N, CA, C and O atoms as CSV, one atom per row, in Angstrom:
chain,resi,resn,atom,element,x,y,z
A,1,MET,N,N,6.277,-27.140,-1.161
A,1,MET,CA,C,6.527,-27.590,-2.509
A,1,MET,C,C,6.000,-26.555,-3.484
A,1,MET,O,O,6.773,-26.022,-4.281
A,2,ALA,N,N,4.725,-26.256,-3.450
A,2,ALA,CA,C,4.142,-25.264,-4.346
A,2,ALA,C,C,4.632,-23.866,-3.984
A,2,ALA,O,O,4.692,-22.992,-4.849
A,3,ARG,N,N,4.982,-23.641,-2.720
A,3,ARG,CA,C,5.463,-22.327,-2.277
A,3,ARG,C,C,6.734,-21.941,-3.023
A,3,ARG,O,O,6.876,-20.787,-3.427
A,4,ALA,N,N,7.660,-22.877,-3.214
A,4,ALA,CA,C,8.905,-22.583,-3.913
A,4,ALA,C,C,8.635,-22.211,-5.361
A,4,ALA,O,O,9.264,-21.292,-5.885
A,5,LEU,N,N,7.709,-22.906,-6.020
A,5,LEU,CA,C,7.378,-22.592,-7.404
A,5,LEU,C,C,6.699,-21.239,-7.486
A,5,LEU,O,O,6.978,-20.471,-8.407
A,6,CYS,N,N,5.811,-20.924,-6.545
A,6,CYS,CA,C,5.144,-19.614,-6.527
A,6,CYS,C,C,6.175,-18.503,-6.393
A,6,CYS,O,O,6.094,-17.498,-7.099
A,7,LEU,N,N,7.144,-18.668,-5.495
A,7,LEU,CA,C,8.189,-17.671,-5.323
A,7,LEU,C,C,8.984,-17.506,-6.607
A,7,LEU,O,O,9.296,-16.384,-7.005
A,8,LEU,N,N,9.313,-18.605,-7.252
A,8,LEU,CA,C,10.038,-18.568,-8.514
A,8,LEU,C,C,9.242,-17.789,-9.553
A,8,LEU,O,O,9.800,-16.948,-10.258
A,9,LEU,N,N,7.953,-18.059,-9.654
A,9,LEU,CA,C,7.112,-17.381,-10.635
A,9,LEU,C,C,6.981,-15.897,-10.326
A,9,LEU,O,O,6.992,-15.075,-11.243
A,10,ILE,N,N,6.857,-15.541,-9.065
A,10,ILE,CA,C,6.761,-14.133,-8.677
A,10,ILE,C,C,8.036,-13.396,-9.071
A,10,ILE,O,O,7.979,-12.291,-9.611
A,11,LEU,N,N,9.177,-14.005,-8.804
A,11,LEU,CA,C,10.442,-13.371,-9.169
A,11,LEU,C,C,10.581,-13.230,-10.677
A,11,LEU,O,O,11.075,-12.215,-11.169
A,12,ALA,N,N,10.147,-14.245,-11.405
A,12,ALA,CA,C,10.267,-14.217,-12.863
A,12,ALA,C,C,9.331,-13.194,-13.488
A,12,ALA,O,O,9.639,-12.648,-14.547
A,13,LEU,N,N,8.197,-12.924,-12.856
A,13,LEU,CA,C,7.191,-12.052,-13.441
A,13,LEU,C,C,7.169,-10.651,-12.843
A,13,LEU,O,O,6.324,-9.842,-13.227
A,14,ALA,N,N,8.062,-10.342,-11.925
A,14,ALA,CA,C,8.071,-9.030,-11.280
A,14,ALA,C,C,8.220,-7.935,-12.333
A,14,ALA,O,O,9.169,-7.966,-13.116
A,15,PRO,N,N,7.297,-6.963,-12.367
A,15,PRO,CA,C,7.363,-5.922,-13.394
A,15,PRO,C,C,8.479,-4.919,-13.121
A,15,PRO,O,O,8.570,-4.349,-12.034
A,16,LEU,N,N,9.315,-4.718,-14.116
A,16,LEU,CA,C,10.377,-3.723,-14.087
A,16,LEU,C,C,10.450,-3.080,-15.468
A,16,LEU,O,O,10.010,-3.697,-16.438
A,17,PRO,N,N,10.983,-1.875,-15.597
A,17,PRO,CA,C,11.169,-1.302,-16.933
A,17,PRO,C,C,12.025,-2.229,-17.779
A,17,PRO,O,O,12.959,-2.845,-17.264
A,18,ALA,N,N,11.727,-2.338,-19.055
A,18,ALA,CA,C,12.399,-3.305,-19.934
A,18,ALA,C,C,13.917,-3.158,-19.909
A,18,ALA,O,O,14.615,-4.166,-19.810
A,19,ALA,N,N,14.449,-1.949,-19.994
A,19,ALA,CA,C,15.906,-1.770,-20.001
A,19,ALA,C,C,16.509,-2.248,-18.690
A,19,ALA,O,O,17.557,-2.893,-18.693
A,20,ALA,N,N,15.867,-1.943,-17.576
A,20,ALA,CA,C,16.383,-2.367,-16.272
A,20,ALA,C,C,16.333,-3.873,-16.131
A,20,ALA,O,O,17.211,-4.465,-15.503
A,21,GLN,N,N,15.317,-4.507,-16.707
A,21,GLN,CA,C,15.192,-5.961,-16.622
A,21,GLN,C,C,16.404,-6.629,-17.251
A,21,GLN,O,O,16.992,-7.535,-16.661
A,22,ILE,N,N,16.772,-6.194,-18.427
A,22,ILE,CA,C,17.881,-6.822,-19.139
A,22,ILE,C,C,19.196,-6.520,-18.412
A,22,ILE,O,O,20.023,-7.416,-18.238
A,23,GLN,N,N,19.395,-5.275,-17.988
A,23,GLN,CA,C,20.637,-4.905,-17.326
A,23,GLN,C,C,20.805,-5.586,-15.972
A,23,GLN,O,O,21.922,-5.929,-15.586
A,24,SER,N,N,19.698,-5.785,-15.244
A,24,SER,CA,C,19.816,-6.376,-13.914
A,24,SER,C,C,19.618,-7.891,-13.937
A,24,SER,O,O,19.675,-8.535,-12.889
A,25,ASP,N,N,19.387,-8.463,-15.107
A,25,ASP,CA,C,19.166,-9.900,-15.207
A,25,ASP,C,C,20.420,-10.637,-14.752
A,25,ASP,O,O,21.532,-10.286,-15.144
A,26,CYS,N,N,20.235,-11.650,-13.934
A,26,CYS,CA,C,21.376,-12.449,-13.504
A,26,CYS,C,C,20.995,-13.922,-13.597
A,26,CYS,O,O,19.817,-14.277,-13.612
A,27,ARG,N,N,21.992,-14.745,-13.658
A,27,ARG,CA,C,21.776,-16.186,-13.781
A,27,ARG,C,C,22.543,-16.906,-12.695
A,27,ARG,O,O,23.731,-16.659,-12.484
A,28,GLY,N,N,21.849,-17.802,-12.006
A,28,GLY,CA,C,22.514,-18.677,-11.062
A,28,GLY,C,C,23.084,-19.868,-11.824
A,28,GLY,O,O,22.855,-20.010,-13.025
A,29,THR,N,N,23.824,-20.720,-11.127
A,29,THR,CA,C,24.370,-21.911,-11.764
A,29,THR,C,C,23.343,-23.031,-11.736
A,29,THR,O,O,22.447,-23.033,-10.891
A,30,GLY,N,N,23.463,-23.963,-12.634
A,30,GLY,CA,C,22.553,-25.097,-12.704
A,30,GLY,C,C,21.398,-24.816,-13.656
A,30,GLY,O,O,21.495,-23.968,-14.542
A,31,SER,N,N,20.311,-25.540,-13.456
A,31,SER,CA,C,19.148,-25.418,-14.333
A,31,SER,C,C,17.867,-25.573,-13.523
A,31,SER,O,O,17.801,-26.375,-12.591
A,32,ILE,N,N,16.852,-24.797,-13.892
A,32,ILE,CA,C,15.535,-24.936,-13.275
A,32,ILE,C,C,14.512,-25.432,-14.285
A,32,ILE,O,O,13.314,-25.445,-14.003
A,33,GLY,N,N,14.981,-25.841,-15.470
A,33,GLY,CA,C,14.053,-26.366,-16.466
A,33,GLY,C,C,14.560,-26.185,-17.879
A,33,GLY,O,O,15.752,-25.991,-18.119
A,34,MET,N,N,13.611,-26.254,-18.816
A,34,MET,CA,C,13.925,-26.141,-20.237
A,34,MET,C,C,13.074,-25.053,-20.870
A,34,MET,O,O,11.953,-24.783,-20.439
A,35,ALA,N,N,13.635,-24.436,-21.906
A,35,ALA,CA,C,12.921,-23.434,-22.698
A,35,ALA,C,C,12.913,-23.896,-24.144
A,35,ALA,O,O,13.867,-24.516,-24.616
A,36,VAL,N,N,11.834,-23.593,-24.839
A,36,VAL,CA,C,11.757,-23.859,-26.273
A,36,VAL,C,C,11.088,-22.659,-26.921
A,36,VAL,O,O,10.177,-22.059,-26.351
A,37,MET,N,N,11.552,-22.311,-28.124
A,37,MET,CA,C,10.934,-21.215,-28.857
A,37,MET,C,C,10.145,-21.789,-30.025
A,37,MET,O,O,10.667,-22.574,-30.816
A,38,ALA,N,N,8.871,-21.384,-30.125
A,38,ALA,CA,C,8.004,-21.793,-31.236
A,38,ALA,C,C,8.353,-20.966,-32.477
A,38,ALA,O,O,9.085,-19.980,-32.389
A,39,GLN,N,N,7.828,-21.373,-33.619
A,39,GLN,CA,C,8.084,-20.666,-34.872
A,39,GLN,C,C,7.602,-19.217,-34.830
A,39,GLN,O,O,8.169,-18.360,-35.509
A,40,ASP,N,N,6.561,-18.933,-34.040
A,40,ASP,CA,C,6.058,-17.555,-33.931
A,40,ASP,C,C,6.822,-16.723,-32.907
A,40,ASP,O,O,6.469,-15.568,-32.671
A,41,GLY,N,N,7.869,-17.291,-32.291
A,41,GLY,CA,C,8.688,-16.568,-31.325
A,41,GLY,C,C,8.278,-16.760,-29.878
A,41,GLY,O,O,8.979,-16.300,-28.977
A,42,THR,N,N,7.154,-17.431,-29.631
A,42,THR,CA,C,6.717,-17.683,-28.262
A,42,THR,C,C,7.751,-18.539,-27.540
A,42,THR,O,O,8.201,-19.560,-28.061
A,43,ILE,N,N,8.120,-18.113,-26.343
A,43,ILE,CA,C,9.064,-18.875,-25.517
A,43,ILE,C,C,8.258,-19.589,-24.434
A,43,ILE,O,O,7.548,-18.953,-23.656
A,44,THR,N,N,8.374,-20.903,-24.394
A,44,THR,CA,C,7.698,-21.696,-23.362
A,44,THR,C,C,8.749,-22.256,-22.422
A,44,THR,O,O,9.736,-22.853,-22.851
A,45,LEU,N,N,8.518,-22.052,-21.120
A,45,LEU,CA,C,9.423,-22.549,-20.087
A,45,LEU,C,C,8.751,-23.689,-19.336
A,45,LEU,O,O,7.621,-23.536,-18.871
A,46,TRP,N,N,9.422,-24.823,-19.210
A,46,TRP,CA,C,8.999,-25.930,-18.355
A,46,TRP,C,C,9.922,-25.873,-17.161
A,46,TRP,O,O,11.105,-26.194,-17.265
A,47,LEU,N,N,9.379,-25.462,-16.015
A,47,LEU,CA,C,10.208,-25.209,-14.834
A,47,LEU,C,C,9.944,-26.226,-13.736
A,47,LEU,O,O,8.856,-26.795,-13.648
A,48,HIS,N,N,10.949,-26.446,-12.904
A,48,HIS,CA,C,10.809,-27.335,-11.751
A,48,HIS,C,C,11.586,-26.745,-10.584
A,48,HIS,O,O,12.603,-26.080,-10.778
A,49,SER,N,N,11.108,-26.990,-9.383
A,49,SER,CA,C,11.789,-26.516,-8.184
A,49,SER,C,C,12.509,-27.697,-7.542
A,49,SER,O,O,12.213,-28.850,-7.857
A,50,PRO,N,N,13.449,-27.420,-6.647
A,50,PRO,CA,C,14.183,-28.507,-5.993
A,50,PRO,C,C,13.287,-29.488,-5.244
A,50,PRO,O,O,13.646,-30.654,-5.082
A,51,ASP,N,N,12.119,-29.025,-4.787
A,51,ASP,CA,C,11.233,-29.926,-4.039
A,51,ASP,C,C,10.279,-30.707,-4.942
A,51,ASP,O,O,9.403,-31.419,-4.452
A,52,GLY,N,N,10.448,-30.575,-6.261
A,52,GLY,CA,C,9.652,-31.375,-7.194
A,52,GLY,C,C,8.447,-30.685,-7.811
A,52,GLY,O,O,7.793,-31.266,-8.677
A,53,ALA,N,N,8.132,-29.461,-7.392
A,53,ALA,CA,C,7.016,-28.725,-8.001
A,53,ALA,C,C,7.376,-28.388,-9.444
A,53,ALA,O,O,8.539,-28.134,-9.759
A,54,GLU,N,N,6.375,-28.389,-10.312
A,54,GLU,CA,C,6.601,-28.103,-11.727
A,54,GLU,C,C,5.587,-27.087,-12.222
A,54,GLU,O,O,4.499,-26.952,-11.663
A,55,GLY,N,N,5.959,-26.370,-13.283
A,55,GLY,CA,C,5.058,-25.398,-13.884
A,55,GLY,C,C,5.485,-25.079,-15.299
A,55,GLY,O,O,6.631,-25.309,-15.686
A,56,VAL,N,N,4.549,-24.546,-16.068
A,56,VAL,CA,C,4.810,-24.165,-17.455
A,56,VAL,C,C,4.374,-22.718,-17.630
A,56,VAL,O,O,3.282,-22.334,-17.212
A,57,LEU,N,N,5.234,-21.919,-18.251
A,57,LEU,CA,C,4.936,-20.522,-18.553
A,57,LEU,C,C,5.219,-20.269,-20.022
A,57,LEU,O,O,6.184,-20.802,-20.570
A,58,ALA,N,N,4.382,-19.457,-20.669
A,58,ALA,CA,C,4.598,-19.093,-22.069
A,58,ALA,C,C,4.677,-17.578,-22.173
A,58,ALA,O,O,3.872,-16.865,-21.575
A,59,TYR,N,N,5.640,-17.096,-22.929
A,59,TYR,CA,C,5.838,-15.668,-23.146
A,59,TYR,C,C,5.742,-15.386,-24.638
A,59,TYR,O,O,6.572,-15.850,-25.419
A,60,HIS,N,N,4.726,-14.624,-25.031
A,60,HIS,CA,C,4.568,-14.206,-26.422
A,60,HIS,C,C,5.397,-12.942,-26.636
A,60,HIS,O,O,5.742,-12.254,-25.675
A,61,LYS,N,N,5.714,-12.636,-27.887
A,61,LYS,CA,C,6.533,-11.462,-28.182
A,61,LYS,C,C,5.942,-10.178,-27.623
A,61,LYS,O,O,6.685,-9.237,-27.342
A,62,SER,N,N,4.639,-10.115,-27.455
A,62,SER,CA,C,3.990,-8.905,-26.937
A,62,SER,C,C,4.022,-8.823,-25.407
A,62,SER,O,O,3.620,-7.807,-24.839
A,63,ASP,N,N,4.487,-9.862,-24.745
A,63,ASP,CA,C,4.527,-9.887,-23.281
A,63,ASP,C,C,5.580,-8.904,-22.768
A,63,ASP,O,O,6.695,-8.885,-23.289
A,64,PRO,N,N,5.259,-8.091,-21.766
A,64,PRO,CA,C,6.238,-7.147,-21.224
A,64,PRO,C,C,7.495,-7.826,-20.657
A,64,PRO,O,O,8.544,-7.188,-20.567
A,65,GLN,N,N,7.409,-9.095,-20.276
A,65,GLN,CA,C,8.555,-9.824,-19.711
A,65,GLN,C,C,9.375,-10.557,-20.774
A,65,GLN,O,O,10.392,-11.174,-20.455
A,66,TYR,N,N,8.940,-10.493,-22.036
A,66,TYR,CA,C,9.569,-11.277,-23.104
A,66,TYR,C,C,11.079,-10.994,-23.204
A,66,TYR,O,O,11.878,-11.930,-23.221
A,67,ALA,N,N,11.471,-9.727,-23.269
A,67,ALA,CA,C,12.894,-9.380,-23.424
A,67,ALA,C,C,13.715,-9.881,-22.243
A,67,ALA,O,O,14.845,-10.337,-22.412
A,68,ARG,N,N,13.144,-9.794,-21.050
A,68,ARG,CA,C,13.856,-10.262,-19.850
A,68,ARG,C,C,14.086,-11.771,-19.911
A,68,ARG,O,O,15.184,-12.247,-19.624
A,69,ILE,N,N,13.061,-12.512,-20.281
A,69,ILE,CA,C,13.189,-13.971,-20.366
A,69,ILE,C,C,14.180,-14.346,-21.460
A,69,ILE,O,O,15.025,-15.218,-21.260
A,70,LEU,N,N,14.082,-13.699,-22.608
A,70,LEU,CA,C,15.004,-13.966,-23.712
A,70,LEU,C,C,16.443,-13.712,-23.278
A,70,LEU,O,O,17.333,-14.510,-23.574
A,71,SER,N,N,16.672,-12.611,-22.581
A,71,SER,CA,C,18.006,-12.285,-22.077
A,71,SER,C,C,18.466,-13.316,-21.045
A,71,SER,O,O,19.614,-13.760,-21.063
A,72,HIS,N,N,17.552,-13.687,-20.146
A,72,HIS,CA,C,17.911,-14.614,-19.075
A,72,HIS,C,C,18.378,-15.968,-19.607
A,72,HIS,O,O,19.324,-16.551,-19.078
A,73,ILE,N,N,17.726,-16.459,-20.636
A,73,ILE,CA,C,18.127,-17.768,-21.172
A,73,ILE,C,C,19.274,-17.647,-22.165
A,73,ILE,O,O,19.729,-18.647,-22.719
A,74,GLY,N,N,19.741,-16.426,-22.389
A,74,GLY,CA,C,20.911,-16.238,-23.255
A,74,GLY,C,C,20.595,-16.296,-24.728
A,74,GLY,O,O,21.458,-16.641,-25.536
A,75,GLY,N,N,19.360,-15.961,-25.093
A,75,GLY,CA,C,18.946,-16.012,-26.496
A,75,GLY,C,C,18.500,-17.408,-26.874
A,75,GLY,O,O,18.915,-18.398,-26.271
A,76,ILE,N,N,17.655,-17.468,-27.873
A,76,ILE,CA,C,17.124,-18.746,-28.353
A,76,ILE,C,C,16.528,-18.504,-29.744
A,76,ILE,O,O,16.047,-17.407,-30.030
A,77,ARG,N,N,16.558,-19.507,-30.592
A,77,ARG,CA,C,16.000,-19.415,-31.942
A,77,ARG,C,C,14.798,-20.347,-32.071
A,77,ARG,O,O,14.673,-21.303,-31.305
A,78,PRO,N,N,13.912,-20.080,-33.033
A,78,PRO,CA,C,12.754,-20.967,-33.229
A,78,PRO,C,C,13.186,-22.428,-33.388
A,78,PRO,O,O,14.092,-22.747,-34.158
A,79,GLY,N,N,12.512,-23.301,-32.642
A,79,GLY,CA,C,12.808,-24.728,-32.678
A,79,GLY,C,C,13.907,-25.166,-31.721
A,79,GLY,O,O,14.100,-26.361,-31.501
A,80,GLU,N,N,14.621,-24.214,-31.159
A,80,GLU,CA,C,15.728,-24.540,-30.260
A,80,GLU,C,C,15.223,-24.808,-28.838
A,80,GLU,O,O,14.262,-24.187,-28.385
A,81,HIS,N,N,15.876,-25.728,-28.151
A,81,HIS,CA,C,15.625,-26.034,-26.734
A,81,HIS,C,C,16.861,-25.614,-25.949
A,81,HIS,O,O,17.987,-25.900,-26.355
A,82,LYS,N,N,16.649,-24.939,-24.830
A,82,LYS,CA,C,17.776,-24.517,-23.992
A,82,LYS,C,C,17.451,-24.735,-22.535
A,82,LYS,O,O,16.289,-24.701,-22.132
A,83,SER,N,N,18.476,-24.956,-21.755
A,83,SER,CA,C,18.352,-25.060,-20.312
A,83,SER,C,C,18.070,-23.660,-19.748
A,83,SER,O,O,18.595,-22.664,-20.247
A,84,VAL,N,N,17.241,-23.601,-18.711
A,84,VAL,CA,C,16.913,-22.328,-18.057
A,84,VAL,C,C,17.727,-22.233,-16.770
A,84,VAL,O,O,17.543,-23.045,-15.864
A,85,PRO,N,N,18.634,-21.243,-16.678
A,85,PRO,CA,C,19.395,-21.082,-15.438
A,85,PRO,C,C,18.503,-20.496,-14.345
A,85,PRO,O,O,17.519,-19.823,-14.650
A,86,PRO,N,N,18.831,-20.739,-13.088
A,86,PRO,CA,C,18.048,-20.163,-11.986
A,86,PRO,C,C,18.117,-18.634,-12.008
A,86,PRO,O,O,19.115,-18.046,-12.425
A,87,PHE,N,N,17.035,-18.011,-11.549
A,87,PHE,CA,C,17.030,-16.569,-11.342
A,87,PHE,C,C,17.674,-16.303,-9.987
A,87,PHE,O,O,17.484,-17.081,-9.052
A,88,CYS,N,N,18.430,-15.223,-9.869
A,88,CYS,CA,C,19.051,-14.921,-8.591
A,88,CYS,C,C,18.716,-13.511,-8.159
A,88,CYS,O,O,19.153,-13.070,-7.095
């Protein structure tokens, strides 16, 4: 249960050059959770795995993974909630 969430988090946080992250970003079908953007631009992800494990991640604008996450969810505006597609 926790193993699937750990794998998901490792894949989401794997360090890559920013340009490569956006270009190689892919989306699976379905949803693994919800994303919301705060007024300061922070993106918070509420994620769940098929076996029921859950986790929360926050990405501030200064985070090296911020552009990748923003690209992965297809853009988001402050106050907006969006479904998070699976990483592939």
